[in-house]
C-alpha positions, 0 to 999 in steps of 0.5 A: 722313676722312683727306686725300688728297694734295690735302688734304695739299698744302692743309694744307702750303700754308696752313701756310706762308702762315700764316708770312708775317710770319716767312717771306715767300714769293712764288710758292709752288709745289708740287715733290713729294709722298711718302706715307710708310709710316706714312701721313704726307705729305712735301710739298715746296714752293718759293718765292722770297724777296722781292728774289731773282728767280733762286733758289728756297728749298725746304721739306719739310713733314710732314703728319699726315693724321689730325690734319690738321696740319703736324708739322715743316718742314725745309729741303730743299737740291736736290742733283741732277736726277732722271734717268729716274725714278731718285733 
């Protein structure tokens, strides 16, 4: 069975947590989810790096629902605030 959005989020969070020795993250938080036409999920997570209380770092993780694994992780730089549902 293919994971729903909750399953895809869990896969992404588990993956990021597994990198704790390489990418220490504090206060992991879900920011957004997007289901692509090919059925894969783009899960954006944010976290605070140790010692930095003012800014969050953002990662986009691409989750393959059939393989139940993260295929890629990219840096996401917030550019603007979404206003009224427009991107």
